[in-house]
VMD Tcl script that builds the backbone (N, CA, C; Angstrom):
set m [mol new atoms 267]
animate dup $m
set s [atomselect $m all]
$s set {name element resname resid chain x y z} {
  {N N UNK 1 A -17.170 22.708 12.817}
  {CA C UNK 1 A -15.967 22.450 12.257}
  {C C UNK 1 A -15.736 21.950 11.033}
  {N N UNK 2 A -14.612 22.568 10.090}
  {CA C UNK 2 A -14.363 22.530 9.057}
  {C C UNK 2 A -14.330 21.026 8.692}
  {N N UNK 3 A -15.070 20.897 7.500}
  {CA C UNK 3 A -14.369 19.527 7.070}
  {C C UNK 3 A -13.175 18.959 7.073}
  {N N UNK 4 A -12.217 19.794 6.388}
  {CA C UNK 4 A -10.654 19.768 6.322}
  {C C UNK 4 A -10.115 19.453 7.482}
  {N N UNK 5 A -10.321 20.270 8.659}
  {CA C UNK 5 A -9.680 20.279 10.314}
  {C C UNK 5 A -10.482 18.922 10.487}
  {N N UNK 6 A -11.790 18.442 10.429}
  {CA C UNK 6 A -12.128 17.016 10.757}
  {C C UNK 6 A -11.523 15.936 10.525}
  {N N UNK 7 A -11.009 16.020 8.972}
  {CA C UNK 7 A -10.272 14.959 8.508}
  {C C UNK 7 A -8.617 15.007 9.001}
  {N N UNK 8 A -8.529 16.151 8.962}
  {CA C UNK 8 A -6.696 16.361 9.652}
  {C C UNK 8 A -6.687 15.270 11.068}
  {N N UNK 9 A -7.754 15.794 12.026}
  {CA C UNK 9 A -7.919 15.229 13.278}
  {C C UNK 9 A -7.904 13.693 13.075}
  {N N UNK 10 A -8.868 13.356 12.153}
  {CA C UNK 10 A -9.072 11.901 12.017}
  {C C UNK 10 A -7.867 10.937 11.810}
  {N N UNK 11 A -6.800 11.764 11.088}
  {CA C UNK 11 A -5.586 10.966 10.794}
  {C C UNK 11 A -4.837 10.498 11.925}
  {N N UNK 12 A -5.086 11.065 13.143}
  {CA C UNK 12 A -4.124 10.634 14.218}
  {C C UNK 12 A -4.725 8.959 14.721}
  {N N UNK 13 A -5.785 8.712 14.854}
  {CA C UNK 13 A -6.399 7.361 14.975}
  {C C UNK 13 A -6.243 6.437 13.893}
  {N N UNK 14 A -6.066 6.906 12.443}
  {CA C UNK 14 A -5.744 6.423 11.537}
  {C C UNK 14 A -4.498 6.090 11.159}
  {N N UNK 15 A -3.591 6.915 11.495}
  {CA C UNK 15 A -2.204 6.896 11.780}
  {C C UNK 15 A -1.654 5.366 12.951}
  {N N UNK 16 A -2.452 5.382 13.953}
  {CA C UNK 16 A -2.261 4.601 14.964}
  {C C UNK 16 A -2.869 2.880 14.363}
  {N N UNK 17 A -3.883 3.126 14.363}
  {CA C UNK 17 A -4.746 1.615 13.969}
  {C C UNK 17 A -4.085 1.116 12.596}
  {N N UNK 18 A -3.962 1.606 11.500}
  {CA C UNK 18 A -3.516 1.106 10.390}
  {C C UNK 18 A -1.992 1.308 10.407}
  {N N UNK 19 A -1.025 2.051 11.325}
  {CA C UNK 19 A 0.132 1.914 11.375}
  {C C UNK 19 A 0.545 0.557 11.829}
  {N N UNK 20 A -0.367 0.121 13.054}
  {CA C UNK 20 A 0.043 -1.209 13.925}
  {C C UNK 20 A -0.392 -2.202 12.781}
  {N N UNK 21 A -1.387 -2.252 12.090}
  {CA C UNK 21 A -1.556 -3.352 10.976}
  {C C UNK 21 A -0.965 -3.534 9.888}
  {N N UNK 22 A -0.016 -2.438 9.479}
  {CA C UNK 22 A 0.936 -2.529 8.478}
  {C C UNK 22 A 2.284 -2.884 9.103}
  {N N UNK 23 A 2.261 -2.701 10.333}
  {CA C UNK 23 A 3.566 -3.025 10.830}
  {C C UNK 23 A 3.605 -4.453 10.828}
  {N N UNK 24 A 2.364 -4.953 11.530}
  {CA C UNK 24 A 2.676 -6.744 11.421}
  {C C UNK 24 A 2.648 -7.272 10.098}
  {N N UNK 25 A 1.674 -6.572 9.062}
  {CA C UNK 25 A 1.696 -7.323 7.585}
  {C C UNK 25 A 3.611 -7.317 7.398}
  {N N UNK 26 A 4.294 -6.149 8.027}
  {CA C UNK 26 A 5.426 -5.875 7.098}
  {C C UNK 26 A 6.414 -7.010 7.338}
  {N N UNK 27 A 6.112 -7.430 8.733}
  {CA C UNK 27 A 6.726 -8.724 9.207}
  {C C UNK 27 A 6.299 -10.070 8.705}
  {N N UNK 28 A 5.384 -10.497 8.134}
  {CA C UNK 28 A 4.673 -11.228 7.567}
  {C C UNK 28 A 5.193 -11.389 6.054}
  {N N UNK 29 A 5.369 -10.282 5.798}
  {CA C UNK 29 A 5.858 -10.197 3.915}
  {C C UNK 29 A 7.478 -10.248 3.933}
  {N N UNK 30 A 8.017 -9.980 4.761}
  {CA C UNK 30 A 9.113 -10.285 4.941}
  {C C UNK 30 A 9.761 -11.606 5.082}
  {N N UNK 31 A 8.669 -12.550 6.028}
  {CA C UNK 31 A 8.861 -13.999 5.957}
  {C C UNK 31 A 8.504 -14.362 4.428}
  {N N UNK 32 A 7.431 -13.824 4.146}
  {CA C UNK 32 A 6.724 -14.178 2.772}
  {C C UNK 32 A 7.860 -14.286 1.372}
  {N N UNK 33 A 8.839 -13.495 1.744}
  {CA C UNK 33 A 9.965 -12.976 0.302}
  {C C UNK 33 A 10.638 -14.260 0.433}
  {N N UNK 34 A 11.253 -14.398 2.007}
  {CA C UNK 34 A 12.216 -15.619 1.993}
  {C C UNK 34 A 11.393 -16.771 1.725}
  {N N UNK 35 A 10.347 -17.256 2.000}
  {CA C UNK 35 A 9.646 -18.307 1.401}
  {C C UNK 35 A 9.725 -18.447 0.005}
  {N N UNK 36 A 8.795 -17.403 -0.486}
  {CA C UNK 36 A 8.935 -17.181 -2.452}
  {C C UNK 36 A 10.137 -17.186 -2.846}
  {N N UNK 37 A 11.234 -17.139 -1.864}
  {CA C UNK 37 A 12.742 -17.162 -2.760}
  {C C UNK 37 A 13.183 -18.473 -2.915}
  {N N UNK 38 A 12.480 -19.211 -1.636}
  {CA C UNK 38 A 13.159 -20.723 -1.704}
  {C C UNK 38 A 12.399 -21.473 -2.591}
  {N N UNK 39 A 10.877 -21.348 -2.812}
  {CA C UNK 39 A 10.098 -21.900 -3.534}
  {C C UNK 39 A 10.536 -21.441 -5.292}
  {N N UNK 40 A 10.959 -20.436 -5.437}
  {CA C UNK 40 A 11.301 -20.148 -6.638}
  {C C UNK 40 A 12.851 -20.870 -6.742}
  {N N UNK 41 A 13.822 -21.157 -6.122}
  {CA C UNK 41 A 14.860 -22.034 -6.046}
  {C C UNK 41 A 14.782 -23.305 -6.594}
  {N N UNK 42 A 13.619 -23.538 -5.746}
  {CA C UNK 42 A 13.299 -25.395 -6.020}
  {C C UNK 42 A 12.530 -25.682 -6.993}
  {N N UNK 43 A 11.461 -24.654 -7.446}
  {CA C UNK 43 A 10.442 -25.410 -8.202}
  {C C UNK 43 A 10.622 -24.139 -9.695}
  {N N UNK 44 A 11.293 -23.497 -9.690}
  {CA C UNK 44 A 11.532 -22.468 -10.609}
  {C C UNK 44 A 10.424 -21.598 -11.091}
  {N N UNK 45 A 9.503 -21.413 -10.156}
  {CA C UNK 45 A 8.206 -20.618 -10.380}
  {C C UNK 45 A 8.166 -19.840 -8.973}
  {N N UNK 46 A 7.291 -18.886 -9.585}
  {CA C UNK 46 A 7.053 -17.864 -8.194}
  {C C UNK 46 A 5.679 -18.396 -7.764}
  {N N UNK 47 A 5.028 -18.368 -6.446}
  {CA C UNK 47 A 4.046 -18.917 -5.785}
  {C C UNK 47 A 3.022 -17.609 -6.001}
  {N N UNK 48 A 2.202 -17.590 -6.740}
  {CA C UNK 48 A 0.988 -16.677 -7.291}
  {C C UNK 48 A 0.367 -15.863 -5.929}
  {N N UNK 49 A -0.009 -16.808 -4.931}
  {CA C UNK 49 A -0.630 -16.675 -3.954}
  {C C UNK 49 A 0.106 -15.436 -3.034}
  {N N UNK 50 A 1.496 -16.084 -2.936}
  {CA C UNK 50 A 2.135 -15.190 -1.905}
  {C C UNK 50 A 2.487 -13.768 -2.550}
  {N N UNK 51 A 2.628 -13.814 -4.246}
  {CA C UNK 51 A 3.013 -12.782 -4.455}
  {C C UNK 51 A 1.756 -11.866 -4.818}
  {N N UNK 52 A 0.397 -12.026 -4.879}
  {CA C UNK 52 A -0.679 -11.168 -4.732}
  {C C UNK 52 A -0.832 -10.736 -3.244}
  {N N UNK 53 A -0.829 -11.317 -2.152}
  {CA C UNK 53 A -0.534 -11.108 -1.138}
  {C C UNK 53 A 0.114 -10.023 -0.720}
  {N N UNK 54 A 1.229 -10.224 -1.061}
  {CA C UNK 54 A 2.479 -8.867 -0.911}
  {C C UNK 54 A 2.060 -7.758 -1.826}
  {N N UNK 55 A 1.553 -7.971 -2.837}
  {CA C UNK 55 A 0.976 -6.714 -3.953}
  {C C UNK 55 A -0.264 -6.229 -3.170}
  {N N UNK 56 A -0.892 -6.652 -2.153}
  {CA C UNK 56 A -2.084 -5.970 -1.147}
  {C C UNK 56 A -1.458 -5.441 -0.243}
  {N N UNK 57 A -0.213 -5.643 0.209}
  {CA C UNK 57 A 0.542 -4.885 1.384}
  {C C UNK 57 A 0.913 -3.678 0.796}
  {N N UNK 58 A 1.587 -3.675 -0.362}
  {CA C UNK 58 A 2.176 -2.784 -0.964}
  {C C UNK 58 A 1.379 -1.637 -1.722}
  {N N UNK 59 A -0.030 -2.194 -1.629}
  {CA C UNK 59 A -0.890 -1.132 -2.345}
  {C C UNK 59 A -1.356 -0.517 -1.251}
  {N N UNK 60 A -1.460 -1.300 0.051}
  {CA C UNK 60 A -2.319 -0.396 1.396}
  {C C UNK 60 A -1.018 0.636 1.937}
  {N N UNK 61 A 0.302 -0.311 1.811}
  {CA C UNK 61 A 1.230 1.043 2.344}
  {C C UNK 61 A 1.269 2.429 1.561}
  {N N UNK 62 A 1.135 2.177 0.415}
  {CA C UNK 62 A 1.242 3.241 -0.857}
  {C C UNK 62 A -0.149 4.325 -0.160}
  {N N UNK 63 A -1.187 3.331 -0.065}
  {CA C UNK 63 A -2.371 4.514 0.013}
  {C C UNK 63 A -2.325 5.099 1.446}
  {N N UNK 64 A -1.709 4.564 2.566}
  {CA C UNK 64 A -1.685 4.846 3.607}
  {C C UNK 64 A -0.580 6.259 4.086}
  {N N UNK 65 A 0.529 6.226 2.983}
  {CA C UNK 65 A 1.440 7.010 3.121}
  {C C UNK 65 A 0.708 8.228 2.384}
  {N N UNK 66 A 0.077 8.303 1.306}
  {CA C UNK 66 A -0.422 9.036 0.289}
  {C C UNK 66 A -1.848 9.612 1.231}
  {N N UNK 67 A -2.404 9.189 2.178}
  {CA C UNK 67 A -3.367 9.759 3.041}
  {C C UNK 67 A -2.857 10.405 4.377}
  {N N UNK 68 A -1.458 9.914 4.656}
  {CA C UNK 68 A -0.829 10.764 5.963}
  {C C UNK 68 A -0.213 11.668 5.524}
  {N N UNK 69 A 0.158 11.916 4.349}
  {CA C UNK 69 A 1.248 12.844 3.995}
  {C C UNK 69 A -0.069 14.046 3.098}
  {N N UNK 70 A -1.481 14.135 3.294}
  {CA C UNK 70 A -2.274 14.830 2.568}
  {C C UNK 70 A -2.438 15.029 1.109}
  {N N UNK 71 A -1.905 13.751 0.332}
  {CA C UNK 71 A -2.070 13.790 -0.840}
  {C C UNK 71 A -3.260 13.359 -1.118}
  {N N UNK 72 A -4.116 12.615 -0.292}
  {CA C UNK 72 A -5.435 12.265 -0.844}
  {C C UNK 72 A -6.244 12.159 0.838}
  {N N UNK 73 A -7.754 12.048 0.104}
  {CA C UNK 73 A -8.308 12.130 1.817}
  {C C UNK 73 A -9.079 10.814 1.691}
  {N N UNK 74 A -8.848 9.847 0.821}
  {CA C UNK 74 A -9.329 8.575 0.723}
  {C C UNK 74 A -8.369 7.712 1.725}
  {N N UNK 75 A -9.435 7.313 2.699}
  {CA C UNK 75 A -8.913 6.559 3.987}
  {C C UNK 75 A -8.551 5.119 3.667}
  {N N UNK 76 A -7.210 4.708 4.170}
  {CA C UNK 76 A -6.789 3.504 3.904}
  {C C UNK 76 A -7.287 2.359 4.476}
  {N N UNK 77 A -7.315 1.220 4.238}
  {CA C UNK 77 A -7.670 -0.168 5.128}
  {C C UNK 77 A -7.274 0.294 6.837}
  {N N UNK 78 A -7.743 -0.252 7.614}
  {CA C UNK 78 A -9.396 -0.845 7.704}
  {C C UNK 78 A -10.356 0.422 7.377}
  {N N UNK 79 A -10.251 1.470 7.118}
  {CA C UNK 79 A -11.441 2.529 7.309}
  {C C UNK 79 A -11.922 2.680 5.867}
  {N N UNK 80 A -11.347 1.866 5.066}
  {CA C UNK 80 A -11.962 1.569 3.903}
  {C C UNK 80 A -11.297 0.348 3.180}
  {N N UNK 81 A -12.577 -0.080 1.858}
  {CA C UNK 81 A -12.196 -1.257 1.449}
  {C C UNK 81 A -10.472 -1.170 0.791}
  {N N UNK 82 A -10.031 -2.749 1.008}
  {CA C UNK 82 A -8.740 -2.506 0.525}
  {C C UNK 82 A -9.135 -2.571 -1.095}
  {N N UNK 83 A -8.080 -2.129 -1.916}
  {CA C UNK 83 A -7.650 -2.233 -3.416}
  {C C UNK 83 A -6.867 -2.552 -3.862}
  {N N UNK 84 A -6.633 -2.962 -5.347}
  {CA C UNK 84 A -5.300 -3.089 -5.685}
  {C C UNK 84 A -4.915 -2.353 -6.965}
  {N N UNK 85 A -3.467 -2.341 -6.994}
  {CA C UNK 85 A -3.153 -1.245 -8.257}
  {C C UNK 85 A -3.016 -1.951 -9.523}
  {N N UNK 86 A -2.288 -3.147 -9.164}
  {CA C UNK 86 A -1.920 -3.901 -10.493}
  {C C UNK 86 A -2.413 -5.219 -10.240}
  {N N UNK 87 A -1.875 -6.388 -11.225}
  {CA C UNK 87 A -2.327 -7.543 -11.405}
  {C C UNK 87 A -0.915 -8.388 -11.212}
  {N N UNK 88 A -1.135 -9.513 -10.581}
  {CA C UNK 88 A 0.293 -10.222 -10.625}
  {C C UNK 88 A 0.222 -11.286 -12.103}
  {N N UNK 89 A 1.658 -11.218 -12.545}
  {CA C UNK 89 A 1.675 -11.680 -13.842}
  {C C UNK 89 A 2.403 -13.110 -13.973}
}
mol reanalyze $m
mol bondsrecalc $m
mol representation Tube
mol addrep $m
């Protein structure tokens, strides 16, 4: 079987597994947005740990969508290691 065809079929389990993981993390990030909002209101500073965690989620979501739309063949987490695009400042 052609390598491109195999990679195309592999997108089905990637969609299921990574989609479930990202869905769970999306709910967690929603809660963290609210928590970080109140932290900023009361301390006038963003929580670096929360912001970096949310950045990981954003990066992995972006990689997932690029993979599922056939823009790249690099598999997203958990089929490859997590990556970071930017750094929190």
